[in-house]
DOKE-314446 format. One line per field, with one value per residue: residue number from 0; residue in one letter; x, y, z of N, C-alpha, C in turn. Coordinates in pm, whole numbers. Atoms other than C-alpha are relative to their C-alpha. Example, Ala and Ser with C-alpha at 12.3 -4.5 7.8 and 13.67 -1.06 7.14 Angstrom:
seq	c(0 / 1)
type	c(A / S)
n_u	c(89 / -82)
n_v	c(-119 / -119)
n_w	c(0 / -6)
ca_u	c(1230 / 1367)
ca_v	c(-450 / -106)
ca_w	c(780 / 714)
c_u	c(90 / -77)
c_v	c(120 / 109)
c_w	c(0 / 73)
END
This chain:
seq	c(0 / 1 / 2 / 3 / 4 / 5 / 6 / 7 / 8 / 9 / 10 / 11 / 12 / 13 / 14 / 15 / 16 / 17 / 18 / 19 / 20 / 21 / 22 / 23 / 24 / 25 / 26 / 27 / 28 / 29 / 30 / 31 / 32 / 33 / 34 / 35 / 36 / 37 / 38 / 39 / 40 / 41 / 42 / 43 / 44 / 45 / 46 / 47 / 48 / 49 / 50 / 51 / 52 / 53 / 54 / 55 / 56 / 57 / 58 / 59 / 60 / 61 / 62 / 63 / 64 / 65 / 66 / 67 / 68 / 69 / 70 / 71 / 72 / 73 / 74 / 75 / 76 / 77 / 78 / 79 / 80 / 81 / 82 / 83 / 84 / 85 / 86 / 87 / 88 / 89 / 90 / 91 / 92 / 93 / 94 / 95 / 96 / 97 / 98 / 99 / 100 / 101 / 102 / 103 / 104 / 105 / 106 / 107 / 108 / 109 / 110 / 111 / 112 / 113 / 114 / 115 / 116 / 117 / 118 / 119 / 120 / 121 / 122 / 123 / 124 / 125 / 126 / 127 / 128 / 129 / 130 / 131 / 132 / 133 / 134 / 135 / 136 / 137 / 138 / 139 / 140 / 141 / 142 / 143 / 144 / 145 / 146 / 147 / 148 / 149 / 150 / 151 / 152 / 153 / 154 / 155 / 156 / 157 / 158 / 159 / 160 / 161 / 162 / 163 / 164 / 165 / 166 / 167 / 168 / 169 / 170 / 171 / 172 / 173 / 174 / 175 / 176 / 177 / 178 / 179 / 180 / 181 / 182 / 183 / 184 / 185 / 186 / 187 / 188 / 189 / 190 / 191 / 192 / 193 / 194 / 195 / 196 / 197 / 198 / 199 / 200 / 201 / 202 / 203 / 204 / 205 / 206 / 207 / 208 / 209 / 210 / 211 / 212 / 213 / 214 / 215 / 216 / 217 / 218 / 219 / 220 / 221 / 222 / 223 / 224 / 225 / 226 / 227 / 228 / 229 / 230 / 231 / 232 / 233 / 234 / 235 / 236 / 237 / 238 / 239 / 240 / 241 / 242 / 243 / 244 / 245 / 246 / 247 / 248 / 249 / 250 / 251 / 252 / 253 / 254 / 255 / 256 / 257 / 258 / 259 / 260 / 261 / 262 / 263 / 264 / 265 / 266 / 267 / 268 / 269 / 270 / 271 / 272 / 273 / 274 / 275 / 276 / 277 / 278 / 279)
type	c(M / S / K / N / V / I / I / D / A / G / H / G / G / T / D / T / G / A / N / G / L / G / V / M / E / K / D / W / A / L / E / I / S / R / Y / Q / Y / K / R / L / K / E / L / G / A / Q / V / A / L / T / R / K / G / D / S / T / L / S / P / T / E / R / V / A / R / I / K / N / Q / Y / D / V / C / V / S / N / H / W / N / A / Y / D / G / T / A / S / G / I / E / T / I / H / S / V / H / A / K / S / A / F / A / Q / Q / L / A / D / H / L / V / S / A / T / D / L / P / L / R / R / V / F / K / R / S / I / S / T / G / V / D / Y / Y / F / L / H / R / L / T / G / R / T / E / T / V / I / I / E / Y / G / F / I / D / N / Q / R / D / F / D / Y / Y / N / N / V / S / H / F / N / T / A / A / E / A / I / I / E / G / I / C / E / K / I / D / V / K / Y / Q / P / V / K / A / L / S / E / Q / S / K / K / N / I / N / Q / T / S / K / T / I / S / Y / I / G / K / R / V / E / S / I / F / N / G / T / L / R / F / Y / N / Q / P / S / W / K / D / E / D / V / Y / G / Q / L / L / K / G / Q / G / F / P / E / I / I / E / K / I / K / V / G / S / R / E / Q / Y / K / V / K / N / S / N / G / Q / I / F / Y / L / T / A / S / P / T / Y / V / K / V / I)
n_u	c(103 / 131 / 68 / 128 / 116 / 129 / 116 / 102 / 137 / 57 / 127 / 28 / 90 / 99 / -43 / 28 / -59 / 95 / 106 / 54 / 62 / 24 / -122 / -73 / -144 / -75 / 4 / -91 / -136 / -43 / -9 / -120 / -116 / -20 / -53 / -138 / -78 / -23 / -87 / -136 / -55 / -35 / -117 / -113 / -19 / 31 / 120 / 97 / 126 / 43 / 119 / 30 / 144 / 78 / -21 / -15 / -130 / -17 / -126 / -111 / -23 / -51 / -138 / -81 / -29 / -79 / -110 / -140 / -12 / -5 / -60 / 103 / 142 / 95 / 133 / 98 / 122 / 77 / 57 / 140 / 27 / 142 / 32 / -54 / -147 / -48 / -143 / -97 / -89 / -93 / -40 / -123 / -33 / -71 / -143 / -44 / 3 / 124 / -31 / 74 / 142 / 15 / -20 / 124 / 104 / -27 / 36 / 146 / 62 / -34 / 72 / 145 / 44 / 75 / -79 / -78 / 34 / -119 / -93 / -17 / -22 / 90 / -52 / 77 / -81 / -128 / -76 / 82 / 92 / 143 / 49 / -73 / -84 / -127 / -52 / -28 / -54 / -145 / -85 / 73 / 48 / 140 / 75 / 144 / 56 / 144 / 10 / 104 / 114 / 94 / 133 / 3 / 45 / -107 / -98 / 66 / 18 / -130 / -45 / 102 / -35 / -107 / -120 / -56 / -44 / -128 / -97 / -47 / -81 / -127 / -79 / -64 / -98 / -120 / -68 / -58 / -115 / -110 / -47 / -63 / -101 / 50 / 30 / 142 / 43 / 145 / 71 / -11 / -132 / -6 / 36 / 144 / 53 / 3 / 113 / 121 / 16 / 35 / 136 / 91 / 9 / 76 / 142 / 54 / 54 / 46 / 145 / 47 / 47 / 58 / 138 / 23 / 136 / 39 / -4 / 81 / 128 / 104 / -9 / -115 / 31 / -101 / 31 / -21 / -115 / -73 / 86 / 65 / 130 / 118 / 57 / -84 / 10 / 61 / 59 / -49 / -46 / 14 / -123 / -36 / 13 / -109 / -34 / -105 / -129 / -43 / -80 / -99 / 44 / -8 / 31 / 126 / 0 / -103 / 4 / -35 / 97 / -42 / 69 / 24 / 73 / 85 / -14 / 45 / -93 / 37 / -94 / 58 / -96 / 34 / -98 / -116 / -32 / 3 / 108 / 124 / -18 / -124 / -48 / -18)
n_v	c(-74 / 63 / 46 / -65 / 90 / -44 / 62 / 30 / 15 / 101 / -21 / -141 / -35 / 102 / 124 / -24 / 100 / 71 / -81 / 70 / -74 / -139 / -72 / 55 / 14 / -109 / -119 / 19 / 7 / -137 / -72 / 39 / -37 / -144 / -20 / 46 / -92 / -124 / 29 / 28 / -130 / -70 / 66 / -26 / 106 / -22 / 82 / -38 / 75 / 37 / -82 / -91 / -12 / 117 / 15 / 135 / 30 / 132 / 59 / -62 / -134 / 13 / 47 / -108 / -96 / 68 / 85 / -45 / -141 / -4 / 119 / 78 / -32 / 65 / -8 / 13 / 71 / 80 / 124 / 35 / 140 / 26 / -56 / 81 / -8 / -117 / -8 / -76 / 72 / -76 / 83 / -46 / 64 / 128 / -31 / -80 / 64 / -30 / -80 / -126 / 35 / 48 / -116 / -78 / 80 / 1 / -132 / -17 / 90 / -51 / -124 / 14 / 122 / 84 / 121 / 14 / 119 / 53 / -76 / 101 / -34 / 77 / 3 / 61 / 118 / -11 / -122 / -106 / -51 / -6 / -138 / -83 / -96 / 68 / 52 / -100 / -126 / -6 / 9 / -53 / 107 / -28 / 82 / -24 / 18 / 19 / -41 / 79 / 34 / -112 / 54 / 66 / -99 / -38 / -80 / -125 / -86 / -55 / -106 / -105 / -94 / -82 / 17 / 131 / -9 / -71 / 86 / 95 / -77 / -31 / 123 / 20 / -109 / 36 / 106 / -60 / -79 / 93 / 53 / -102 / -71 / -130 / 7 / -6 / -67 / 6 / -126 / -93 / -63 / -96 / -137 / -25 / -17 / 132 / 72 / -61 / 48 / 143 / 12 / -44 / 111 / 111 / -33 / 15 / 135 / 41 / -5 / -138 / -33 / 116 / 36 / 103 / 51 / 103 / 141 / 63 / 56 / -62 / -146 / -52 / -138 / -105 / -101 / -140 / -47 / 116 / 52 / 131 / -12 / 15 / -130 / -65 / 73 / -80 / 88 / 137 / 50 / 141 / 58 / -54 / -144 / -61 / -141 / -7 / -55 / 2 / -118 / 44 / 98 / -59 / 85 / -33 / 95 / 103 / 45 / -100 / -34 / -81 / -124 / 17 / -104 / 53 / -69 / -138 / -69 / 13 / 79 / 99 / 86 / 140 / 92 / 34 / 141 / 79 / 100 / -58 / -85 / 17 / -118 / 34)
n_w	c(74 / -17 / 120 / 22 / -9 / 55 / -63 / 101 / -47 / 89 / 70 / 27 / 109 / 34 / -66 / -141 / -87 / -86 / -58 / -116 / -109 / 35 / 36 / 115 / -23 / 63 / -85 / -113 / 54 / 26 / -127 / -75 / 82 / -18 / -135 / -2 / 83 / -74 / -115 / 48 / 40 / -123 / -57 / 87 / 99 / 141 / 10 / 102 / 4 / 135 / 27 / -109 / -8 / 41 / 143 / 52 / 56 / 58 / -44 / 73 / -55 / -137 / 11 / 55 / -107 / -102 / 48 / 1 / -41 / -146 / -60 / -69 / 18 / -92 / 63 / -108 / 39 / -95 / 53 / -27 / 31 / -25 / -131 / -111 / -3 / -72 / -25 / 79 / 90 / 84 / 114 / 63 / 127 / -7 / 17 / -114 / -131 / -73 / -120 / -7 / -17 / -138 / -87 / 3 / -67 / -145 / -52 / 7 / -98 / -134 / -27 / 10 / -67 / 92 / 26 / 122 / 78 / 65 / 82 / 104 / 141 / 86 / 137 / 109 / 28 / -67 / 25 / 58 / -101 / 32 / -5 / 96 / -71 / -22 / 127 / 103 / -54 / 14 / -119 / -116 / -87 / -31 / -96 / -4 / -135 / -20 / -140 / -65 / 86 / -10 / -21 / -130 / -96 / -93 / 73 / 41 / -117 / -39 / 91 / 8 / -106 / 56 / -80 / 34 / 139 / 1 / -68 / 102 / 96 / -66 / -9 / 130 / 17 / -76 / 74 / 121 / -43 / -26 / 128 / 87 / -79 / -46 / -143 / -31 / -121 / -21 / 27 / -114 / 1 / 109 / -31 / -9 / 135 / 62 / -56 / 54 / 138 / -1 / -52 / 104 / 96 / -57 / -3 / 134 / -4 / 133 / 18 / 16 / 134 / 67 / -29 / -100 / 11 / -96 / 37 / -104 / 46 / -81 / 9 / -73 / -38 / 3 / -100 / 40 / -75 / -54 / -107 / 16 / -67 / 85 / 35 / 100 / 127 / 107 / 100 / 5 / 129 / 34 / 53 / 131 / -2 / -74 / 21 / 103 / -43 / -140 / -34 / -99 / -98 / -133 / -116 / -68 / -110 / 16 / 140 / 100 / 104 / 112 / 33 / 143 / 70 / 108 / 129 / -17 / -88 / -140 / -80 / -90 / -70 / 25 / -59 / 82 / -21 / 124 / -10 / 50 / 119 / 76 / 71 / 143)
ca_u	c(-1218 / -1587 / -1804 / -2126 / -2477 / -2806 / -3137 / -3391 / -3756 / -3911 / -4199 / -4374 / -4635 / -4846 / -4646 / -4800 / -4617 / -4782 / -5106 / -5215 / -5452 / -5504 / -5143 / -4954 / -4595 / -4478 / -4582 / -4402 / -4098 / -4084 / -4143 / -3863 / -3627 / -3681 / -3617 / -3297 / -3178 / -3220 / -3055 / -2759 / -2714 / -2714 / -2446 / -2225 / -2273 / -2263 / -2618 / -2881 / -3237 / -3368 / -3702 / -3804 / -4177 / -4452 / -4307 / -4313 / -3970 / -3919 / -3648 / -3427 / -3474 / -3411 / -3095 / -2968 / -2977 / -2776 / -2539 / -2169 / -2241 / -2247 / -2060 / -2377 / -2750 / -3015 / -3358 / -3656 / -3958 / -4236 / -4359 / -4713 / -4847 / -5174 / -5170 / -5005 / -4638 / -4434 / -4081 / -3775 / -3576 / -3263 / -3143 / -2795 / -2645 / -2518 / -2185 / -2166 / -2084 / -2376 / -2203 / -2372 / -2718 / -2669 / -2547 / -2859 / -3086 / -2918 / -2957 / -3324 / -3415 / -3236 / -3415 / -3766 / -3785 / -3963 / -3860 / -3590 / -3714 / -3393 / -3089 / -3057 / -2968 / -3180 / -3078 / -3244 / -2969 / -2619 / -2441 / -2733 / -2923 / -3304 / -3358 / -3267 / -3130 / -2865 / -2824 / -2797 / -2637 / -2274 / -2015 / -2272 / -2338 / -2714 / -2911 / -3289 / -3466 / -3811 / -3899 / -4192 / -4528 / -4760 / -5063 / -4970 / -5142 / -4841 / -4595 / -4844 / -4921 / -4550 / -4475 / -4803 / -4661 / -4442 / -4198 / -4151 / -4123 / -3840 / -3670 / -3652 / -3522 / -3252 / -3143 / -3071 / -2900 / -2662 / -2585 / -2524 / -2292 / -2082 / -2058 / -1961 / -1731 / -1942 / -1973 / -2326 / -2492 / -2836 / -3099 / -3065 / -2698 / -2779 / -2823 / -3164 / -3207 / -3120 / -3377 / -3636 / -3573 / -3597 / -3911 / -4073 / -3991 / -4141 / -4472 / -4510 / -4727 / -4836 / -5211 / -5231 / -5433 / -5568 / -5918 / -6045 / -6346 / -6536 / -6463 / -6710 / -7006 / -7257 / -7291 / -6984 / -7032 / -6846 / -6840 / -6857 / -6570 / -6298 / -6517 / -6662 / -6980 / -7324 / -7429 / -7139 / -7230 / -7301 / -7374 / -7298 / -7112 / -7197 / -6925 / -6743 / -6844 / -6588 / -6418 / -6193 / -5921 / -5747 / -5607 / -5432 / -5452 / -5525 / -5545 / -5895 / -5887 / -5699 / -5777 / -5710 / -5930 / -5874 / -5962 / -6122 / -6273 / -6571 / -6614 / -6780 / -6489 / -6669 / -6454 / -6545 / -6379 / -6370 / -6206 / -5855 / -5867 / -5768 / -6033 / -6301 / -6147 / -5889 / -5679 / -5673)
ca_v	c(6282 / 6221 / 6040 / 6163 / 6017 / 6039 / 5968 / 5800 / 5857 / 5542 / 5552 / 5890 / 6052 / 5792 / 5515 / 5513 / 5206 / 5013 / 5138 / 5051 / 5192 / 5516 / 5612 / 5566 / 5447 / 5723 / 5989 / 5842 / 5769 / 6134 / 6264 / 6061 / 6135 / 6511 / 6496 / 6297 / 6529 / 6842 / 6679 / 6553 / 6900 / 7046 / 6796 / 6899 / 6596 / 6607 / 6488 / 6491 / 6368 / 6172 / 6357 / 6657 / 6638 / 6402 / 6338 / 6025 / 5878 / 5593 / 5341 / 5495 / 5846 / 5731 / 5543 / 5843 / 6052 / 5796 / 5589 / 5652 / 6003 / 5915 / 5679 / 5568 / 5555 / 5483 / 5406 / 5448 / 5216 / 5046 / 4691 / 4555 / 4202 / 4096 / 4293 / 4016 / 4062 / 4308 / 4436 / 4588 / 4469 / 4601 / 4479 / 4502 / 4410 / 4058 / 4229 / 4422 / 4310 / 4307 / 4536 / 4866 / 4709 / 4536 / 4858 / 5048 / 4765 / 4752 / 5127 / 5116 / 4816 / 4963 / 5298 / 5174 / 4837 / 4702 / 4347 / 4275 / 4038 / 4006 / 4166 / 4007 / 4014 / 3891 / 3783 / 3701 / 3455 / 3394 / 3728 / 3935 / 4156 / 4138 / 4507 / 4761 / 5000 / 4739 / 4615 / 4945 / 5202 / 5120 / 5187 / 5357 / 5127 / 5111 / 4983 / 4953 / 5001 / 4860 / 5041 / 4814 / 4701 / 4991 / 4760 / 4614 / 4790 / 4780 / 4910 / 5168 / 5301 / 5341 / 5548 / 5741 / 5914 / 6209 / 6167 / 5797 / 5870 / 6115 / 5873 / 5618 / 5883 / 5980 / 5618 / 5593 / 5933 / 5811 / 5498 / 5702 / 5939 / 5645 / 5519 / 5850 / 5973 / 6267 / 6341 / 6266 / 6495 / 6432 / 6696 / 6845 / 6926 / 7138 / 7513 / 7661 / 7760 / 7407 / 7260 / 7509 / 7404 / 7033 / 7074 / 7263 / 6975 / 6721 / 6909 / 6857 / 6549 / 6351 / 6376 / 6757 / 6875 / 6530 / 6386 / 6184 / 5955 / 5713 / 5339 / 5267 / 5039 / 5273 / 5646 / 5839 / 6163 / 6487 / 6799 / 7178 / 7218 / 6996 / 6776 / 6429 / 6563 / 6480 / 6845 / 6939 / 6687 / 6873 / 6579 / 6221 / 6048 / 5723 / 5482 / 5637 / 5993 / 6242 / 6579 / 6697 / 6857 / 6786 / 7099 / 6942 / 6671 / 6779 / 6616 / 6610 / 6454 / 6123 / 6081 / 6266 / 6442 / 6579 / 6944 / 6935 / 7167 / 7093 / 7214 / 7534 / 7620 / 7527 / 7380 / 7060 / 6799 / 6424 / 6128 / 6054 / 5689 / 5459 / 5219 / 5460 / 5677 / 5658 / 5931 / 5936)
ca_w	c(-12372 / -12307 / -12558 / -12714 / -12701 / -12887 / -12713 / -12937 / -12849 / -12992 / -13242 / -13298 / -13519 / -13699 / -13528 / -13181 / -13053 / -12772 / -12618 / -12269 / -12010 / -12200 / -12277 / -12605 / -12595 / -12831 / -12576 / -12278 / -12496 / -12603 / -12252 / -12093 / -12383 / -12355 / -11982 / -12029 / -12305 / -12090 / -11788 / -11988 / -12140 / -11789 / -11689 / -11981 / -12205 / -12584 / -12647 / -12922 / -12982 / -13280 / -13251 / -13042 / -13109 / -13218 / -13563 / -13777 / -13854 / -14097 / -14003 / -14273 / -14133 / -13777 / -13871 / -14069 / -13752 / -13554 / -13765 / -13696 / -13562 / -13191 / -12963 / -12785 / -12860 / -12598 / -12747 / -12512 / -12528 / -12334 / -12389 / -12410 / -12406 / -12249 / -11926 / -11722 / -11815 / -11608 / -11578 / -11738 / -12039 / -12210 / -12548 / -12699 / -13036 / -13101 / -13181 / -12853 / -12503 / -12261 / -12009 / -12100 / -12135 / -11799 / -11640 / -11751 / -11636 / -11295 / -11244 / -11348 / -11132 / -10831 / -10865 / -10946 / -10768 / -11077 / -11172 / -11428 / -11698 / -11896 / -12056 / -12397 / -12766 / -13057 / -13405 / -13737 / -13817 / -13690 / -13657 / -13787 / -13542 / -13534 / -13446 / -13714 / -13453 / -13378 / -13733 / -13920 / -13688 / -13763 / -13494 / -13266 / -12970 / -12929 / -12631 / -12646 / -12313 / -12244 / -11921 / -11843 / -11978 / -12051 / -12034 / -11695 / -11407 / -11174 / -11433 / -11561 / -11213 / -11141 / -11451 / -11436 / -11129 / -11238 / -10949 / -11026 / -11399 / -11336 / -11096 / -11378 / -11618 / -11367 / -11326 / -11697 / -11702 / -11432 / -11633 / -11949 / -11761 / -11645 / -12002 / -12166 / -11887 / -11768 / -11396 / -11276 / -11024 / -10872 / -10942 / -10593 / -10664 / -10969 / -10975 / -10902 / -11268 / -11381 / -11143 / -11266 / -11627 / -11544 / -11336 / -11621 / -11856 / -11616 / -11623 / -11998 / -11947 / -12250 / -12181 / -12200 / -12501 / -12577 / -12582 / -12288 / -12305 / -12084 / -12101 / -11822 / -11895 / -11740 / -11674 / -11562 / -11370 / -11437 / -11221 / -11250 / -11003 / -10851 / -10636 / -10579 / -10419 / -10558 / -10553 / -10785 / -11056 / -11383 / -11611 / -11709 / -11992 / -12163 / -12276 / -12573 / -12487 / -12360 / -12385 / -12668 / -12456 / -12125 / -11964 / -11664 / -11400 / -11043 / -10701 / -10550 / -10208 / -10233 / -10604 / -10930 / -11184 / -11531 / -11581 / -11926 / -12183 / -12409 / -12768 / -12641 / -12413 / -12090 / -11810 / -11624 / -11405 / -11466 / -11293 / -11420 / -11320 / -11613 / -11483 / -11606 / -11879 / -12155 / -12317 / -12697)
c_u	c(-134 / -60 / -131 / -112 / -119 / -110 / -108 / -135 / -73 / -135 / -22 / -91 / -105 / 33 / -14 / 75 / -107 / -102 / -60 / -56 / -6 / 120 / 66 / 150 / 79 / 6 / 93 / 145 / 55 / 22 / 129 / 126 / 31 / 61 / 148 / 91 / 34 / 95 / 144 / 68 / 47 / 130 / 124 / 27 / -24 / -115 / -92 / -123 / -31 / -126 / -30 / -150 / -67 / 6 / 18 / 139 / -1 / 128 / 122 / 33 / 60 / 147 / 93 / 40 / 94 / 131 / 134 / 20 / 17 / 65 / -107 / -138 / -81 / -140 / -106 / -132 / -73 / -57 / -151 / -17 / -149 / -44 / 60 / 150 / 43 / 152 / 81 / 82 / 97 / 57 / 125 / 24 / 70 / 151 / 56 / 0 / -127 / 19 / -84 / -150 / -27 / 10 / -127 / -113 / 18 / -39 / -153 / -72 / 24 / -84 / -150 / -57 / -96 / 85 / 79 / -41 / 124 / 83 / 41 / 36 / -91 / 49 / -101 / 64 / 135 / 74 / -78 / -105 / -145 / -47 / 85 / 89 / 134 / 69 / 57 / 67 / 152 / 76 / -69 / -54 / -140 / -56 / -146 / -49 / -151 / -24 / -101 / -110 / -111 / -142 / -10 / -30 / 111 / 102 / -59 / -12 / 133 / 35 / -103 / 14 / 123 / 131 / 70 / 56 / 137 / 109 / 58 / 89 / 138 / 90 / 75 / 103 / 130 / 80 / 68 / 125 / 122 / 61 / 79 / 97 / -39 / -38 / -151 / -22 / -151 / -64 / 23 / 135 / 14 / -35 / -151 / -62 / -10 / -120 / -132 / -27 / -47 / -141 / -104 / -19 / -88 / -149 / -65 / -52 / -71 / -151 / -53 / -36 / -67 / -145 / -4 / -144 / -23 / 16 / -84 / -132 / -114 / 10 / 111 / -22 / 117 / -54 / 29 / 111 / 75 / -70 / -42 / -141 / -115 / -53 / 82 / 0 / -72 / -70 / 63 / 40 / -37 / 132 / 25 / -15 / 114 / 16 / 120 / 136 / 19 / 90 / 112 / -60 / 20 / -36 / -128 / -18 / 115 / 9 / 31 / -113 / 71 / -85 / -13 / -80 / -86 / 14 / -45 / 91 / -36 / 94 / -77 / 112 / -50 / 106 / 114 / 38 / -6 / -100 / -126 / 15 / 129 / 32 / 32 / 89)
c_v	c(-72 / -38 / 75 / -103 / 62 / -80 / -17 / -20 / -94 / 40 / 150 / 20 / -108 / -136 / 20 / -94 / -71 / 97 / -77 / 94 / 150 / 82 / -70 / 1 / 118 / 123 / -13 / -5 / 141 / 76 / -34 / 39 / 149 / 31 / -37 / 93 / 128 / -22 / -22 / 128 / 77 / -55 / 14 / -106 / 52 / -93 / 55 / -87 / -39 / 76 / 84 / 19 / -126 / -18 / -146 / -14 / -140 / -61 / 63 / 137 / -8 / -41 / 110 / 102 / -58 / -55 / 73 / 146 / 15 / -128 / -94 / 48 / -77 / 24 / -37 / -58 / -54 / -121 / -4 / -146 / -28 / 52 / -75 / 11 / 132 / 0 / 63 / -94 / 99 / -95 / 60 / -78 / -134 / 22 / 83 / -85 / 44 / 103 / 126 / -26 / -48 / 115 / 85 / -74 / 2 / 133 / 15 / -86 / 51 / 122 / -20 / -115 / -81 / -122 / 9 / -130 / -61 / 112 / -96 / 60 / -90 / 7 / -60 / -132 / 23 / 127 / 116 / 44 / 2 / 145 / 89 / 102 / -61 / -34 / 109 / 127 / 2 / -14 / 50 / -117 / 34 / -99 / 42 / -29 / -16 / 23 / -82 / -29 / 102 / -48 / -81 / 103 / 46 / 91 / 135 / 96 / 61 / 119 / 111 / 102 / 80 / -18 / -132 / 1 / 65 / -79 / -101 / 69 / 29 / -123 / -27 / 109 / -34 / -107 / 52 / 80 / -89 / -50 / 104 / 90 / 145 / -15 / 15 / 75 / -17 / 136 / 100 / 72 / 104 / 141 / 16 / 16 / -134 / -79 / 55 / -50 / -143 / -20 / 42 / -109 / -111 / 27 / -14 / -143 / -32 / 14 / 141 / 27 / -114 / -23 / -107 / -46 / -116 / -140 / -82 / -49 / 48 / 150 / 50 / 149 / 94 / 121 / 141 / 67 / -122 / -55 / -143 / 4 / -9 / 135 / 75 / -73 / 88 / -87 / -137 / -35 / -147 / -52 / 52 / 150 / 61 / 147 / 9 / 48 / -11 / 121 / -38 / -110 / 61 / -103 / 51 / -102 / -99 / -51 / 115 / 19 / 70 / 127 / 2 / 117 / -65 / 86 / 146 / 81 / -6 / -95 / -94 / -86 / -144 / -89 / -28 / -147 / -77 / -115 / 49 / 81 / -39 / 130 / -41 / 104)
c_w	c(13 / -134 / -17 / -10 / -72 / 69 / -106 / 69 / -96 / -58 / -29 / -118 / -23 / 61 / 150 / 93 / 79 / 59 / 116 / 102 / -27 / -38 / -118 / 28 / -55 / 90 / 119 / -47 / -26 / 130 / 75 / -75 / 13 / 136 / 4 / -81 / 78 / 117 / -45 / -49 / 123 / 59 / -89 / -105 / -141 / -35 / -108 / 14 / -144 / -39 / 124 / 20 / -49 / -151 / -39 / -61 / -59 / 57 / -68 / 56 / 140 / -2 / -48 / 106 / 106 / -52 / -5 / 41 / 151 / 51 / 54 / -42 / 102 / -56 / 102 / -49 / 122 / -73 / 17 / -37 / 18 / 137 / 117 / 14 / 65 / 1 / -111 / -89 / -63 / -105 / -63 / -129 / 24 / -13 / 114 / 126 / 73 / 111 / 11 / 21 / 142 / 99 / 7 / 72 / 151 / 64 / 7 / 103 / 142 / 37 / 10 / 81 / -87 / -35 / -130 / -69 / -64 / -63 / -111 / -135 / -82 / -143 / -96 / -38 / 66 / -41 / -58 / 101 / -51 / -11 / -91 / 68 / 41 / -133 / -91 / 51 / 9 / 130 / 126 / 82 / 51 / 101 / -3 / 141 / -10 / 149 / 81 / -100 / 22 / 24 / 128 / 108 / 94 / -69 / -38 / 118 / 45 / -87 / -16 / 112 / -46 / 77 / -33 / -142 / -8 / 71 / -98 / -102 / 58 / 9 / -130 / -28 / 73 / -72 / -126 / 37 / 27 / -130 / -80 / 76 / 30 / 147 / 22 / 131 / 14 / -21 / 112 / 2 / -110 / 48 / 3 / -139 / -72 / 50 / -53 / -142 / -3 / 51 / -102 / -105 / 54 / 3 / -137 / -14 / -131 / -20 / -28 / -146 / -73 / 43 / 108 / -14 / 96 / -60 / 97 / -58 / 91 / -19 / 92 / 28 / -26 / 75 / -51 / 80 / 53 / 122 / -32 / 57 / -98 / -47 / -107 / -134 / -103 / -102 / 4 / -143 / -15 / -54 / -141 / -10 / 83 / -29 / -94 / 49 / 151 / 23 / 98 / 86 / 138 / 106 / 64 / 110 / -18 / -143 / -95 / -100 / -115 / -4 / -152 / -56 / -108 / -126 / 6 / 93 / 147 / 72 / 93 / 60 / -5 / 63 / -98 / 12 / -132 / 5 / -69 / -129 / -73 / -71 / -143 / -66)
END
């Protein structure tokens, strides 16, 4: 008999988690969790989510949705430090063997080629877990995944690519399937309708509908059409100025731009490079 699993999208709502290079941890955590949930459903797993949207969960509320109700919990997170640290971590309870945490780390490192920092456990005192998701979730075996450092340029650039992001999600799905005795199938082996559903999920990028503003110490040009040409420049932004809504990200030549809307509903185009802008 197969086991069941709950995917925990870390943080949420007023708890943004880490923030690096214009992306909040809570958004990526939700995005990857939704993807994994839909894929696991397609594969026939018994699966649930702790949160389906950008909602605030207290530790008590989060634990109440997990404790003793599932065989396995995978909690999705990104680290942050000072921009120099990089790599993947998985964390297991002091009362659990390291095998599942190691298995997930191995799958993720193999798929992404990002470095493995460590597979570890952490305690407050002897026999007492540091993390409440390990300490308070009863018989449910919980592994916390830190996919990388959101404030590290290499890690950020990897996950800021939708294809790479989904590759990482798939690596964890495969590891979960092995743990809960569900047959894993790559995306290409699924039905056309299944692939359509998953692709639609992958397009729900965390920056859509959010504000974008300049972090450049100077004037930053924006355009009246997708272009980098001088003749298509409509205006300039000073540091701290921006647009209240991102509609989508598009490829313009070898680089990317945000299609944005101002408060009057006018459409413009602005560089999407985290060197020059941040998403709020």
